[in-house]
TORTI-306280 format. One record per residue (C-alpha): residue in three letters; x, y, z. Coordinates in Angstrom, 2 decimals, decimal comma. Example, Ala and Ser with C-alpha at 12.3 -4.5 7.8 and 13.67 -1.06 7.14 Angstrom:
- ala; 12,30; -4,50; 7,80
- ser; 13,67; -1,06; 7,14
END
This chain:
- met; 28,14; -30,15; 4,46
- thr; 24,55; -30,92; 5,60
- phe; 21,75; -29,31; 8,12
- asp; 22,58; -32,62; 10,12
- ser; 25,82; -30,74; 10,95
- leu; 24,79; -27,21; 12,09
- gly; 23,93; -28,78; 15,11
- leu; 19,91; -27,85; 15,24
- ser; 16,96; -29,27; 16,94
- pro; 15,75; -32,58; 15,65
- ala; 12,38; -30,31; 14,65
- leu; 14,10; -27,63; 12,43
- leu; 16,22; -30,47; 10,69
- arg; 12,27; -32,22; 10,32
- ala; 11,36; -28,96; 8,53
- val; 13,92; -28,52; 6,74
- his; 13,87; -32,02; 5,32
- asp; 10,07; -31,25; 4,49
- leu; 11,09; -28,26; 2,49
- gly; 13,81; -30,44; 0,37
- trp; 16,36; -28,19; 1,24
- thr; 19,70; -30,83; 1,00
- ala; 22,44; -28,50; 1,83
- pro; 23,21; -25,09; 3,36
- thr; 24,17; -22,46; 1,41
- pro; 27,66; -20,83; 2,33
- ile; 25,73; -17,78; 4,26
- gln; 23,63; -20,52; 6,11
- arg; 26,79; -22,58; 6,95
- asp; 28,66; -19,85; 7,82
- ala; 25,97; -17,62; 9,78
- val; 23,94; -20,51; 11,80
- pro; 26,81; -21,92; 14,23
- pro; 27,69; -18,38; 15,57
- ala; 24,61; -16,70; 15,66
- arg; 22,97; -20,65; 17,53
- asp; 25,55; -19,86; 20,02
- gly; 24,30; -16,90; 21,10
- arg; 26,92; -14,36; 19,02
- asp; 26,22; -11,03; 17,24
- leu; 26,49; -11,01; 13,31
- leu; 27,32; -8,37; 10,97
- ala; 26,60; -10,22; 7,54
- cys; 27,09; -9,06; 4,24
- ala; 24,48; -11,23; 2,22
- met; 22,76; -10,73; -1,17
- thr; 19,18; -11,79; -2,16
- gly; 18,99; -14,94; -3,18
- ser; 21,78; -16,64; -0,82
- gly; 19,44; -18,22; 1,62
- lys; 20,15; -15,54; 4,51
- thr; 16,72; -15,72; 5,66
- gly; 17,33; -19,32; 6,41
- ala; 20,91; -17,91; 7,88
- phe; 18,86; -16,05; 10,63
- leu; 15,70; -18,03; 11,28
- leu; 17,17; -21,72; 12,46
- pro; 19,64; -20,36; 14,95
- leu; 16,60; -18,07; 16,15
- leu; 14,31; -20,52; 16,19
- his; 16,55; -23,36; 17,65
- arg; 16,60; -20,66; 20,50
- leu; 13,87; -20,20; 21,25
- gln; 12,69; -23,76; 21,23
- asp; 15,65; -24,60; 24,07
- ala; 13,85; -22,30; 26,36
- pro; 9,96; -21,54; 25,61
- thr; 8,12; -18,39; 27,30
- arg; 5,27; -16,74; 27,33
- ala; 6,53; -13,77; 25,67
- thr; 7,94; -11,83; 22,61
- arg; 10,93; -13,07; 22,48
- ala; 12,23; -12,22; 19,38
- leu; 11,89; -9,25; 16,96
- ile; 12,89; -9,20; 12,75
- leu; 12,55; -5,74; 11,12
- thr; 12,02; -5,53; 7,46
- pro; 11,86; -2,73; 4,98
- thr; 9,19; -3,84; 2,88
- arg; 5,20; -5,55; 3,53
- glu; 6,20; -7,90; 1,02
- leu; 9,52; -9,14; 2,76
- ala; 7,58; -8,89; 6,20
- ala; 5,15; -11,14; 4,60
- gln; 7,83; -13,62; 3,20
- val; 9,80; -13,83; 6,27
- his; 6,74; -15,14; 7,92
- ala; 5,81; -17,50; 5,47
- asp; 9,47; -19,14; 6,21
- phe; 8,63; -18,87; 9,93
- ser; 5,79; -20,83; 9,51
- asp; 7,27; -23,77; 7,57
- leu; 10,32; -24,04; 9,50
- ala; 8,41; -23,73; 13,08
- arg; 6,05; -26,02; 12,02
- his; 7,21; -28,80; 14,43
- thr; 8,36; -26,50; 16,87
- gly; 4,99; -24,89; 18,68
- leu; 6,49; -21,31; 18,13
- arg; 4,12; -18,81; 16,97
- gly; 4,99; -15,69; 14,93
- ala; 2,86; -12,85; 13,31
- ala; 3,62; -10,29; 10,58
- ile; 2,88; -6,56; 11,27
- phe; 3,13; -4,10; 8,34
- gly; 0,88; -1,37; 6,97
- gly; -2,11; -1,52; 4,50
- val; -4,00; -3,75; 6,61
- gly; -6,43; -3,20; 9,88
- met; -4,54; -3,10; 13,34
- gly; -6,73; -4,97; 15,46
- pro; -5,55; -8,71; 14,59
- gln; -1,97; -7,16; 15,25
- glu; -2,88; -5,87; 18,62
- thr; -4,64; -9,41; 19,55
- ala; -0,73; -10,63; 18,04
- phe; 0,84; -8,49; 20,89
- arg; -1,28; -9,14; 23,55
- gln; -0,98; -12,81; 23,10
- his; 2,78; -12,50; 23,24
- val; 3,73; -14,51; 20,27
- asp; 7,18; -15,59; 20,34
- val; 8,36; -13,60; 17,06
- ile; 6,90; -10,39; 15,79
- ile; 8,25; -9,91; 12,15
- ala; 7,60; -6,00; 11,55
- thr; 8,09; -3,07; 9,39
- pro; 9,57; -0,09; 11,37
- gly; 6,46; 2,38; 10,25
- arg; 3,79; 0,24; 11,23
- leu; 5,59; -0,73; 14,79
- leu; 6,20; 2,46; 15,50
- asp; 2,02; 3,15; 15,26
- his; 1,74; 0,10; 17,58
- leu; 4,13; 1,58; 19,88
- ser; 2,16; 4,82; 20,05
- gln; -1,14; 3,48; 20,85
- pro; -2,57; 4,12; 24,42
- gly; -2,42; 0,52; 26,47
- gly; 1,28; -0,31; 26,13
- tyr; 0,29; -3,52; 24,93
- val; 3,38; -3,99; 23,02
- asp; 5,99; -5,56; 25,61
- phe; 9,35; -6,12; 24,60
- arg; 10,71; -6,32; 28,23
- gly; 11,31; -10,07; 27,14
- leu; 12,91; -9,73; 24,02
- glu; 15,99; -11,91; 23,46
- val; 17,01; -11,44; 19,73
- leu; 16,55; -8,20; 17,15
- val; 17,16; -8,99; 13,61
- leu; 17,58; -6,27; 10,76
- asp; 17,06; -7,70; 7,40
- glu; 18,00; -5,61; 4,54
- ala; 19,56; -2,73; 6,65
- asp; 20,53; -0,94; 3,73
- arg; 17,37; -1,11; 2,09
- met; 15,61; 0,18; 5,01
- leu; 18,41; 2,92; 5,12
- asp; 17,68; 3,96; 1,22
- met; 13,62; 4,21; 2,21
- gly; 14,10; 6,86; 5,00
- phe; 13,97; 4,09; 8,09
- leu; 17,15; 4,66; 9,74
- pro; 15,32; 7,12; 12,43
- asp; 12,48; 4,71; 13,08
- ile; 14,73; 2,29; 13,72
- lys; 16,55; 4,28; 16,37
- arg; 13,10; 5,14; 17,99
- val; 12,33; 1,35; 17,90
- leu; 15,81; 0,42; 19,35
- thr; 14,69; 2,98; 22,49
- his; 11,91; 0,38; 23,42
- leu; 13,84; -2,47; 23,39
- pro; 16,42; -4,29; 25,83
- arg; 20,10; -3,34; 25,44
- arg; 21,01; -6,60; 26,72
- arg; 20,24; -8,88; 23,46
- gln; 21,75; -10,92; 20,64
- thr; 21,39; -9,07; 17,20
- leu; 21,89; -10,23; 13,84
- phe; 22,51; -7,53; 11,29
- phe; 22,02; -8,52; 7,64
- ser; 22,51; -6,30; 4,47
- ala; 23,66; -6,48; 1,06
- thr; 25,89; -3,74; 1,01
- leu; 27,32; -1,40; 3,81
- pro; 27,44; 2,15; 3,60
- ala; 29,08; 4,41; 6,29
- pro; 25,47; 4,87; 7,89
- ile; 24,64; 1,22; 8,26
- val; 28,15; 0,82; 9,29
- ser; 27,89; 3,35; 12,04
- leu; 24,45; 1,85; 12,92
- ser; 25,99; -1,76; 13,19
- arg; 28,97; -0,20; 15,68
- glu; 25,84; 0,79; 18,33
- met; 24,03; -1,95; 17,71
- leu; 26,82; -4,98; 18,11
- gln; 28,76; -6,23; 20,70
- asp; 32,13; -7,98; 19,56
- pro; 30,17; -9,44; 16,27
- val; 31,42; -12,06; 13,66
- arg; 31,77; -10,57; 10,45
- leu; 30,91; -12,53; 7,49
- asn; 31,63; -11,24; 3,92
- val; 31,97; -7,71; 4,82
- glu; 34,78; -7,28; 2,25
- arg; 32,52; -9,08; -0,29
- ile; 32,01; -7,01; -3,80
- ala; 28,06; -7,46; -4,39
- gln; 27,79; -9,51; -7,07
- pro; 24,54; -11,27; -8,51
- ala; 24,36; -15,01; -8,15
- ala; 26,94; -16,92; -10,27
- lys; 24,03; -19,09; -12,12
- ile; 22,36; -15,64; -13,66
- glu; 22,65; -15,37; -17,34
- gln; 22,79; -11,79; -17,65
- ala; 22,16; -10,10; -21,22
- leu; 21,30; -6,76; -22,71
- trp; 18,84; -5,71; -25,64
- pro; 19,65; -2,49; -26,90
- val; 16,42; -0,73; -28,41
- ala; 15,33; 2,93; -28,83
- glu; 13,03; 4,09; -25,73
- pro; 9,59; 4,39; -27,56
- leu; 9,84; 0,38; -28,87
- lys; 10,94; -0,95; -25,65
- ala; 6,73; -2,54; -25,02
- asp; 6,90; -3,52; -28,55
- leu; 10,46; -5,52; -27,93
- phe; 9,17; -7,26; -24,75
- ile; 6,00; -8,04; -26,26
- ala; 8,01; -9,81; -28,77
- leu; 9,83; -11,84; -26,82
- leu; 7,05; -13,13; -24,74
- arg; 5,48; -14,06; -28,25
- gln; 8,60; -15,60; -29,78
- asp; 9,11; -17,62; -26,00
- val; 12,32; -15,92; -25,64
- val; 11,18; -15,02; -21,94
- gly; 9,15; -17,43; -20,17
- asn; 7,42; -16,58; -16,67
- val; 9,16; -13,03; -15,63
- ile; 9,17; -10,46; -13,46
- cys; 9,72; -6,84; -15,23
- phe; 10,42; -3,73; -13,28
- thr; 10,00; -0,75; -14,03
- arg; 10,95; 2,63; -13,51
- thr; 7,96; 4,53; -11,84
- lys; 4,84; 3,59; -11,07
- his; 2,96; 5,35; -13,78
- arg; 5,34; 3,36; -16,10
- ser; 4,17; 0,13; -14,41
- asn; 0,44; 0,90; -15,14
- arg; 1,34; 1,90; -18,99
- leu; 2,99; -1,06; -19,46
- ser; 0,40; -3,66; -17,82
- asp; -1,92; -1,35; -19,79
- val; -0,12; -1,85; -23,00
- leu; 0,35; -5,90; -22,16
- thr; -3,68; -6,34; -21,81
- arg; -4,38; -4,89; -24,74
- ala; -1,91; -7,01; -26,45
- gly; -3,66; -10,51; -24,92
- ile; -0,73; -10,74; -22,44
- ala; -1,70; -11,87; -18,58
- asn; -0,22; -9,59; -16,08
- ala; -0,36; -8,47; -12,86
- arg; 1,36; -5,14; -11,39
- ile; 2,80; -4,19; -7,95
- his; 3,52; -0,58; -6,93
- gly; 3,23; 1,39; -3,99
- asn; 0,31; 3,07; -4,84
- arg; -1,77; -0,50; -5,21
- ser; -3,63; -1,22; -1,72
- gln; -2,28; -4,36; 0,27
- asn; -4,98; -6,55; -0,86
- gln; -3,75; -5,80; -4,83
- arg; -0,41; -6,35; -4,17
- thr; -0,76; -9,51; -2,55
- glu; -3,52; -10,75; -4,98
- ala; -1,04; -9,86; -7,39
- leu; 1,65; -11,41; -6,17
- ala; -0,19; -14,60; -5,16
- asp; -1,61; -14,84; -8,85
- phe; 1,82; -14,86; -10,36
- lys; 3,40; -17,86; -8,02
- ala; 0,01; -19,77; -8,93
- gly; 0,79; -19,55; -12,78
- lys; -2,38; -17,12; -13,22
- val; -0,67; -14,29; -15,23
- arg; 2,68; -14,54; -17,10
- val; 4,36; -11,32; -16,45
- leu; 4,36; -9,00; -13,08
- val; 4,90; -5,66; -13,87
- ala; 6,61; -4,07; -10,63
- thr; 8,62; -1,13; -9,25
- asp; 11,53; -1,49; -6,99
- ile; 9,35; -2,14; -3,93
- val; 9,22; -6,27; -4,85
- ala; 13,07; -5,63; -5,79
- arg; 13,79; -7,31; -2,58
- gly; 11,48; -9,49; -0,11
- ile; 9,61; -12,01; -3,17
- asp; 10,82; -15,47; -3,37
- val; 9,29; -17,25; -6,34
- glu; 10,17; -20,68; -7,19
- ala; 11,68; -21,66; -10,35
- leu; 11,35; -18,14; -11,92
- glu; 12,37; -18,10; -15,35
- his; 13,53; -14,61; -16,25
- val; 13,74; -11,12; -14,75
- val; 13,61; -8,10; -17,21
- asn; 14,60; -4,61; -16,32
- phe; 12,37; -2,95; -18,86
- asp; 14,56; 0,31; -17,30
- val; 18,04; 0,68; -16,56
- pro; 18,16; 1,00; -12,74
- his; 19,96; 4,29; -11,57
- leu; 22,29; 2,21; -8,80
- pro; 24,16; -0,88; -9,49
- glu; 22,87; -2,26; -5,79
- asp; 19,03; -2,16; -7,32
- tyr; 20,28; -4,06; -10,42
- ile; 21,79; -6,45; -8,50
- his; 18,63; -7,22; -6,21
- arg; 16,23; -7,03; -8,89
- val; 18,44; -9,67; -10,73
- gly; 18,55; -11,76; -7,59
- arg; 14,67; -12,56; -7,72
- thr; 15,51; -15,41; -10,43
- ala; 18,49; -18,15; -9,92
- arg; 17,55; -18,44; -5,93
- ala; 19,08; -21,18; -4,00
- asp; 21,26; -22,36; -6,38
- ala; 18,79; -22,49; -8,86
- thr; 19,69; -20,71; -12,88
- gly; 17,95; -18,25; -14,48
- glu; 18,04; -15,71; -16,81
- ala; 18,22; -11,60; -16,36
- phe; 17,45; -9,54; -19,36
- thr; 17,43; -5,29; -19,52
- leu; 16,26; -3,56; -22,20
- val; 18,38; -0,46; -22,35
- ser; 18,07; 2,46; -24,69
- pro; 21,02; 5,16; -25,74
- glu; 19,73; 7,63; -22,87
- glu; 20,59; 4,65; -20,42
- glu; 24,24; 4,10; -21,60
- ser; 25,75; 5,65; -18,65
- asp; 23,62; 3,75; -15,95
- leu; 24,54; 0,81; -17,60
- arg; 28,07; 1,69; -17,62
- ala; 28,38; 1,84; -13,85
- ile; 26,32; -1,30; -13,22
- glu; 29,01; -3,36; -15,42
- lys; 31,52; -1,49; -13,65
- ala; 30,18; -2,73; -10,10
- ile; 29,88; -6,51; -11,34
- gly; 33,18; -6,64; -13,23
- lys; 32,17; -7,55; -16,71
- lys; 30,89; -6,32; -19,59
- leu; 27,31; -8,23; -20,57
- pro; 26,51; -9,30; -23,80
- arg; 24,21; -7,80; -26,28
- arg; 21,75; -9,56; -28,30
- thr; 19,00; -8,50; -30,72
- leu; 16,08; -10,46; -31,83
- pro; 15,81; -11,82; -35,43
- gly; 12,65; -10,45; -37,32
- phe; 12,02; -7,88; -34,97
- asp; 12,40; -3,92; -36,81
- tyr; 14,07; -1,87; -34,85
- his; 13,52; 1,05; -36,79
- his; 9,45; 0,95; -37,29
- lys; 7,18; 3,50; -35,98
- pro; 5,12; 2,87; -32,49
- val; 1,55; 2,73; -32,62
- glu; 1,24; 4,57; -29,65
- arg; 3,43; 6,43; -27,17
- phe; 4,14; 4,21; -24,34
- glu; 4,89; 7,22; -21,86
- val; 3,05; 10,68; -21,95
- pro; 5,95; 13,32; -20,88
- ile; 5,72; 14,44; -17,16
- ala; 4,79; 17,84; -18,56
- glu; 1,92; 16,82; -20,53
- arg; 0,75; 14,28; -17,54
- ile; 0,36; 17,55; -15,16
- ala; -1,19; 19,69; -18,03
- ala; -3,77; 17,06; -18,66
- ile; -4,29; 16,72; -14,85
- arg; -4,50; 20,55; -14,27
- ala; -7,45; 20,28; -17,40
- arg; -9,13; 17,56; -15,70
- lys; -9,02; 19,57; -12,38
- ala; -10,67; 22,41; -14,27
- glu; -13,59; 20,49; -15,78
- glu; -14,40; 18,92; -12,68
- arg; -14,09; 22,79; -10,81
- ala; -16,22; 24,16; -13,60
- arg; -18,75; 21,34; -13,63
- ala; -19,27; 21,57; -9,69
- lys; -20,03; 25,50; -9,97
- glu; -22,43; 24,63; -12,87
- lys; -24,06; 22,20; -10,52
- ala; -23,83; 24,57; -7,68
- ala; -25,63; 27,34; -9,90
- arg; -28,37; 24,98; -10,80
- arg; -29,20; 24,50; -7,25
- glu; -29,05; 28,13; -6,27
- ala; -31,65; 28,84; -9,28
- gln; -33,75; 25,59; -8,16
- ala; -34,22; 27,05; -4,46
- lys; -34,76; 30,62; -5,54
- ala; -37,28; 29,45; -7,96
- glu; -38,71; 27,29; -5,08
- ala; -38,72; 30,38; -2,89
- glu; -40,75; 32,51; -5,46
- arg; -42,93; 29,94; -5,61
- ser; -43,92; 29,82; -1,94
- ala; -44,35; 33,15; -1,85
- arg; -46,89; 33,86; -5,10
- lys; -48,83; 31,23; -2,68
- gly; -49,00; 33,21; 0,46
- ser; -49,64; 36,54; -1,25
- gly; -53,31; 35,51; -2,83
- pro; -56,69; 37,52; -1,91
- ala; -57,69; 37,83; 1,23
- arg; -60,47; 36,36; 3,09
- pro; -63,12; 38,91; 4,94
- gln; -62,80; 39,09; 8,91
- leu; -65,19; 40,42; 11,13
- arg; -64,72; 43,51; 12,88
- ser; -63,96; 44,08; 16,49
- ser; -65,43; 47,42; 16,63
- ala; -68,35; 47,99; 18,61
- gly; -70,57; 49,20; 15,73
- gly; -69,92; 45,35; 14,44
- gly; -70,65; 43,81; 17,60
- ala; -74,04; 45,24; 17,88
- ala; -74,79; 44,69; 14,31
- ser; -74,29; 41,39; 14,89
- gly; -76,58; 41,11; 18,03
- gly; -79,35; 42,97; 16,09
- gln; -79,27; 40,17; 13,61
- ala; -79,56; 37,93; 15,95
- ser; -82,83; 39,44; 17,41
- gly; -86,25; 38,11; 17,10
- gly; -88,02; 38,40; 14,22
- pro; -90,28; 41,09; 15,38
- ser; -87,32; 43,66; 15,85
- gly; -86,45; 42,83; 12,18
- ala; -89,48; 43,42; 11,20
- ala; -89,48; 46,97; 12,92
- gly; -86,20; 47,66; 11,79
- gly; -86,85; 46,81; 7,88
- ser; -90,25; 49,03; 8,04
- gly; -88,97; 52,29; 8,57
- gly; -86,42; 54,17; 6,17
- pro; -84,82; 56,35; 8,39
- arg; -84,18; 53,57; 10,86
- arg; -82,65; 51,61; 7,79
- arg; -80,57; 54,27; 6,83
- arg; -79,20; 54,78; 10,21
- arg; -78,23; 50,81; 10,42
- arg; -76,54; 50,97; 6,93
- gly; -74,88; 54,22; 8,51
- gly; -73,19; 51,92; 11,29
- his; -75,26; 53,52; 14,40
- gly; -76,55; 49,78; 15,04
- gly; -76,46; 50,99; 18,45
- gly; -80,24; 52,70; 17,54
- gly; -81,08; 49,26; 15,78
- gly; -80,47; 47,79; 19,09
- arg; -82,13; 49,86; 21,53
- ala; -85,71; 49,92; 19,22
- ala; -85,61; 45,97; 19,51
- pro; -87,50; 45,57; 22,64
- thr; -90,19; 48,35; 21,57
- gly; -91,33; 47,20; 18,25
END
C-alpha cells in the first residue's frame, strides 16, 4: 500500500514525498481512513510506530478542506519534548497547506503563546498544565468554540504523570460535539474509563495487542556489578560497541553523575531531565541530533517524544521498574521500520525488575560480556553517593551557610555600633563660650561700647572697677554720661 491509496489531498501527498516516506506504517494504514472520514479512534500504538502521522494526516486533510479563522484542533501531549516534536512534524506535513500551528508548553514565556491563541491558529499542540494556565488568565483569549478535533497522544503517559484531573478540566472548555482521536501505548483501567467518556462509537485499533518493542530492535543484557556500570559503559563507547546513544538513568542525580563521569573521561555528552531549564533541554537535544555530542544522558522524561533519525543505540544504564518504561525507552531506536540496538546494564540487585520485563515481552534476553574488561576491579570513585550521605552533606552545607550568614550579620552589627560610638564622641567635645542673656551681661556690653571718656573714668577708680567685676554693670553704665 502507498500513501496515494489513503485518499489524502495532493498537498499532503506532496509533503509526504518531500519527507521521503514511501509507504504507510501499519498504524497509519489502519488509522488514516476512518479518521479521515470523521470517526472517533481508540488506538493502541507504540512509540516509533508512526502514530504521529496516523493522526496528523487525517486531521490536516480535514482542516484543509474547509479552512476557517478559528482554532479547530487541539492535540494534548504529556511532555514539552513531545509537544515540540509533534509541532515539528505538523510543520513538515502542513508546509503546502497554509495551515498554522503552535506549541504550548511550560518553561518558556507565555506572551508568544497568548499571541497564537489570539490569532486563532488552526492547531494547538499543548501540555495540559500550560494549557490550563492560559485558560485561567483574564481576558478569555483562549477560544475553543470552533474546535472540531481533539487528539490525546500518549494518554497512558499522561495518566502516569498525574494529568488525568487536568485533562478532565480541559474537556469542560471544549465542545461536546467533536471528533476525538485517542492514542495510548497501553490501556490501563483509568484510560479505558476515560476513553468511554470521550469517544462516540470509536474504531478500535490494536487494543488487544500486547505491548512489544519494535521487531527490528536487537536487545541484549550486559550483567555487571552496580559500582562498575559507569566503567563498563565507557569501555563499550571506547571500543565502539556503542555508537551514538541515548542512555537512560533512573534518577536526575544519577543522570548528573554519569554526565560528569563521561566528561572527565573525555566523552562528549549532554544531559536532559526535569531539573534542566527548557532552554538547556532544547539545546541538549539539538546538540545530540546535530552530532555535536555522542551521548545524551536522560531520565524517562524523554522516553517518549524524542525522534532521532538513525539513532544507533539505546542503553538502559538502570533497569526500569516498569516493563512499559523499558518498551518506550528502547523504542527510541529502530523507528519507522529502521534497525537499532538496545542494551541494558543489569546489576544483581535489578534481576527482579528484569524478570518482569522479560515476562512482559515474552522472551529471555541474551546476555553478553565485554572481552578484556575487568569485572572485578575496584572503581576509582563511587558512582552514586548514598541518599543518607547526600542528605547529610546538604544539611552540613546549609549549616555552614547559616553560620556564615550569622557571622556576617554580627560583623555588620559591630561595625554599625563602632560607627555610632565614633559619632557620639565627635558630638561631645569642649563647648564654645556663649554670651549670657541676663541684664548684667547686656549692660556690660553696653558699657564697653560707650565712648573713650567713659572707659577712662571707669578705669581710673578702684571701687568702680571692683563693682564692674562684681557684676554691678548697671552703676558703670549710669556713670558713663558724668565722666
